[in-house]
VOGU-3710 file (C-alpha; in Angstrom, 3 decimals, decimal comma):
1> xxxxxxxxxx> 0,000/0,000/0,000  2,808/2,441/0,929  4,728/1,721/-2,278  1,554/2,269/-4,354  0,960/5,674/-2,706  4,569/6,732/-3,265  4,517/5,614/-6,909  1,394/7,645/-7,591  2,635/10,703/-5,653  6,397/11,076/-6,236
11> xxxxxxxxxx> 6,402/14,500/-4,527  5,455/12,793/-1,236  8,361/10,420/-1,683  10,753/13,339/-2,184  9,386/15,136/0,896  9,749/12,036/3,082  13,287/11,522/1,803  14,278/15,095/2,673  12,747/14,841/6,164  14,628/11,599/6,867
21> xxxxxxxxxx> 17,930/13,003/5,626  17,482/16,171/7,682  16,745/14,170/10,827  19,775/11,937/10,323  21,975/14,990/9,792  20,838/16,683/12,984  21,275/13,496/15,022  24,775/13,011/13,673  25,982/16,583/14,128  24,097/17,779/17,205
31> xxxxxxxxxx> 26,358/18,416/20,207  25,309/19,710/23,581  27,125/23,021/24,136  29,027/23,109/27,411  28,603/25,914/29,971  25,692/27,536/28,167  22,833/26,937/30,584  20,512/23,964/30,338  21,979/20,797/28,914  25,435/21,301/30,425
41> xxxxxxxxxx> 27,488/18,134/30,695  27,399/17,603/34,477  30,657/15,636/34,555  32,574/18,492/32,881  31,214/21,470/34,797  33,702/23,196/37,119  32,886/22,881/40,813  30,343/25,494/41,798  29,429/26,372/38,214  26,816/29,131/38,246
51> xxxxxxxxxx> 26,878/31,465/35,227  24,722/34,148/36,876  26,568/34,240/40,201  28,773/37,209/39,341  25,791/39,323/38,351  23,994/38,573/41,614  27,061/39,468/43,671  27,501/42,745/41,795  23,837/43,621/42,304  24,064/42,863/46,029
61> xxxxxxxxxx> 27,117/45,098/46,341  25,292/48,019/44,708  22,525/47,643/47,293  25,126/47,543/50,067  26,872/50,687/48,861  23,546/52,514/48,975  23,118/51,396/52,603  26,549/52,829/53,485  25,395/56,283/52,411  22,245/55,876/54,472
71> xxxxxxxxxx> 24,346/54,947/57,495  26,339/58,158/57,294  23,109/60,118/57,005  21,823/58,426/60,164  25,066/59,226/62,013  24,739/62,844/60,894  21,147/62,916/62,145  21,840/61,589/65,632  25,462/62,780/66,005  26,588/64,408/63,897
81> xxxxxxxxxx> 29,930/63,036/65,120  30,138/59,274/65,855  31,400/60,162/69,331  28,040/61,838/69,974  26,007/58,723/69,164  25,166/56,373/72,025  24,563/52,678/71,463  21,248/52,555/73,317  19,560/55,918/73,948  18,089/56,399/77,438
91> xxxxxxxxxx> 14,354/56,192/78,031  13,670/59,925/78,062  13,012/62,791/75,700  13,565/63,151/72,835  13,467/59,310/72,629  15,556/58,949/69,449  14,227/55,998/67,468  17,311/53,829/67,038  19,752/51,411/68,636  23,313/50,715/67,562
101> xxxxxxxxxx> 22,192/47,735/65,493  20,112/49,978/63,209  23,341/51,435/61,833  24,657/48,022/60,785  21,897/46,124/58,965  22,661/42,902/57,036  22,008/44,623/53,716  24,045/42,336/51,494  21,937/39,758/49,661  23,379/36,260/49,809
111> xxxxxxxxxx> 23,501/35,003/46,180  22,514/31,482/47,294  20,021/29,875/49,661  20,141/31,116/53,265  19,527/28,483/55,903  19,858/28,088/59,652  22,066/25,095/60,364  22,039/23,318/63,722  19,686/23,432/66,669  16,799/25,834/66,969
121> xxxxxxxxxx> 17,590/28,362/69,660  21,148/28,508/70,968  23,682/26,654/68,832  22,322/27,096/65,307  23,998/29,380/62,765  22,938/31,004/59,499  24,809/29,956/56,347  24,786/31,345/52,830  24,928/28,500/50,317  25,657/25,308/52,228
131> xxxxxxxxxx> 24,892/23,564/48,927  28,140/25,032/47,575  30,051/22,822/50,016  28,136/19,563/49,467  30,659/18,086/47,027  33,657/20,355/47,609  36,607/17,968/48,073  38,755/20,381/50,122  36,007/21,858/52,319  37,501/23,286/55,527
141> xxxxxxxxxx> 35,607/24,790/58,479  37,044/26,281/61,676  34,842/26,517/64,767  36,233/28,821/67,465  34,258/28,573/70,703  32,470/25,236/70,917  31,114/25,214/74,471  30,108/21,532/74,120  27,218/22,429/71,780  27,953/21,042/68,336
151> xxxxxxxxxx> 24,628/20,781/66,525  25,894/23,164/63,847  29,015/21,133/63,216  27,022/17,886/63,234  24,578/19,033/60,564  27,337/20,387/58,336  29,110/17,032/58,490  25,895/15,149/57,778  25,043/17,255/54,726  28,467/17,413/53,083
161> xxxxxxxxxx> 30,640/14,651/51,695  34,125/15,934/52,415  34,008/18,823/54,910  36,569/18,635/57,696  35,921/20,699/60,836  38,583/21,950/63,222  37,272/23,071/66,615  39,076/25,103/69,279  37,905/26,018/72,776  39,988/26,106/75,957
171> xxxxxxxxxx> 36,870/25,947/78,156  35,941/22,376/77,180  37,643/19,121/76,247  35,791/18,058/73,114  33,014/18,681/70,648  29,521/18,145/71,988  27,684/14,801/71,792  25,626/15,923/68,786  28,252/14,698/66,305  27,494/11,046/65,388
181> xxxxxxxxxx> 30,259/8,517/65,922  30,426/7,703/62,201  31,269/11,332/61,369  33,832/12,000/64,076  36,740/11,155/61,781  36,062/14,488/60,041  35,902/16,482/63,305  39,161/17,540/64,952  39,254/19,266/68,331  41,917/20,900/70,492
191> xxxxxxxxxx> 41,360/22,661/73,857  43,124/25,778/72,606  42,073/29,381/72,075  42,329/31,779/69,148  44,400/34,795/70,081  46,206/37,863/68,821  49,576/36,167/69,301  50,968/32,711/69,959  51,199/31,804/73,647  51,374/28,051/74,073
201> xxxxxxxxxx> 54,572/27,426/75,977  54,958/25,217/79,033  54,111/28,153/81,296  50,914/29,102/79,493  47,868/27,603/81,198  45,552/28,529/78,326  47,192/27,643/75,035  46,585/30,408/72,473  47,306/30,353/68,743  46,874/32,881/65,976
211> xxxxxxxxxx> 44,726/31,899/63,015  47,816/31,971/60,840  49,572/29,486/63,131  46,587/27,122/63,259  46,246/27,131/59,483  49,957/26,522/58,995  49,894/23,694/61,544  46,953/22,061/59,757  48,345/22,603/56,272  45,516/24,918/55,208
221> xxxxxxxxxx> 45,670/27,961/52,937  41,934/28,687/52,916  38,927/28,212/55,215  35,440/28,010/53,748  33,606/28,996/56,941  35,129/30,563/60,057  32,800/30,454/63,080  33,805/32,639/66,034  32,208/33,031/69,478  34,771/34,497/71,875
231> xxxxxxxxxx> 32,760/36,399/74,515  34,023/39,873/73,433  37,476/38,637/72,414  36,393/39,009/68,799  37,401/42,675/68,608  41,133/42,326/69,265  41,418/38,936/67,590  39,717/39,885/64,323  41,694/43,128/64,231  44,889/41,081/64,436
241> xxxxxxxxxx> 43,645/38,779/61,661  42,312/41,424/59,276  44,888/44,232/59,396  47,788/42,330/57,758  45,514/41,482/54,829  44,495/45,112/54,449  48,156/46,090/54,406  49,073/43,443/51,843  45,858/44,011/49,832  45,311/40,246/49,763
251> xxxxxxxxxx> 41,857/38,685/50,311  41,069/37,257/53,725  41,716/33,495/53,949  38,076/32,547/54,558  34,904/32,672/52,481  32,324/33,195/55,199  32,441/34,472/58,795  29,928/33,595/61,508  30,375/35,860/64,475  28,656/36,636/67,748
261> xxxxxxxxxx> 29,307/40,255/68,680  29,449/41,286/72,337  29,230/45,061/72,686  30,177/45,078/76,354  32,096/48,292/77,100  32,309/49,457/73,474  31,310/52,971/72,443  29,486/53,601/69,187  32,538/55,281/67,645  34,798/52,367/68,597
271> xxxxxxxxxx> 32,401/49,803/67,224  31,827/51,720/63,986  35,549/51,993/63,339  36,049/48,259/63,946  33,056/47,331/61,781  34,285/49,499/58,911  37,610/47,662/59,063  35,728/44,425/58,351  33,921/46,099/55,458  37,164/47,410/53,994
281> xxxxxxxxxx> 38,490/43,846/54,010  35,501/42,716/51,932  33,185/41,303/54,602  29,480/41,890/53,953  26,787/40,960/56,513  23,843/39,107/54,994  22,055/37,940/58,153  21,746/38,893/61,800  20,034/37,340/64,782  19,875/39,139/68,147
291> xxxxxxxxxx> 20,714/36,939/71,099  17,337/36,969/72,800  18,338/34,156/75,175  20,919/36,494/76,716  18,419/39,348/76,743  15,804/37,236/78,475  18,168/36,677/81,408  19,454/40,247/81,310  16,177/42,144/81,199  17,501/45,192/83,009
301> xxxxxxxxxx> 20,335/45,595/80,509  20,622/46,496/76,839  20,538/44,033/73,907  24,304/44,036/73,503  24,713/40,595/71,889  23,927/39,804/68,276  24,937/37,126/65,775  26,095/38,245/62,329  27,087/36,216/59,310  29,308/37,755/56,631
311> xxxxxxxxxx> 30,239/36,854/53,088  33,747/37,661/51,877  33,345/39,321/48,468  37,073/39,606/47,741  39,159/36,884/46,167  37,877/33,700/44,575  36,098/31,698/47,267  33,398/29,109/46,532  30,557/31,414/47,597  31,308/34,136/45,030
321> xxxxxxxxxx> 33,117/32,179/42,316  31,531/29,927/39,706  34,754/27,977/39,313  35,974/29,752/36,195  36,460/33,408/37,152  37,342/35,549/40,162  37,040/38,982/41,716  33,439/39,567/40,768  33,130/42,730/42,780  35,067/45,670/41,412
331> xx> 36,425/47,904/44,134  37,038/51,513/43,228
//
């Protein structure tokens, strides 16, 4: 029947022939373009491939720069000199509508998913883009200040394949019980502290190491996430860490910083100067969580404790790099 139809209608035969030849040609020559969006060969993509990541980081930085101008306007309104601004205005006229935290909002938009990792309440931390570390073969995390509560570290280990966590805290002897036995081979703990200088001789009761010394000892050149809770020791310690990198104009050796800030005894001017040092080094806050547990037990005091998480926008870390380019944010 088919041959009879084709013999009577040769134009149909020619059309069918052309369609078949065109199909065979496309099947033989069609190649999936690499790194052009959908259809990318998964096995050949660089780690962390994300073609739009640079654009999102640039956009977030423009938003942040706008906030910096607004901050100076707020200082001018309630100062005008930073020395004239108080952290927590007293409960009397003219009742200025601010606290110190209003000057330092987490205005940078994380270019990935934002998620609280670890226990609800005390112990959990906010992370930008944990998915970026899922398959990273050289994932390194430092946890300074463990206090025997390790739900954050436990969940990171459970949800990543290769992350190794180094914990340091001279007030306890180990990570908390939250880390499962099967994952403990990737968790390394020492009862040491992070300090502004090395002090770990035989006469030093509390063994202190600089971040540089710890990294050198462990054979690390980069840390993906640095978590710090030092009960107000963060000011001197981070100053000691950051200033050499500002002098050398090199990027900080970590991609993300999780920090609890303790404002005890700090004036607004002192805190602003310290905070701006972090910003100059490329640290951008994308999330904050006031420590309401502390405030609940300190109801007659001011809310002086707050958690911040920062993204480092300088260099080529996994949170801002798609694996094929670096230095997304242009600094004028």
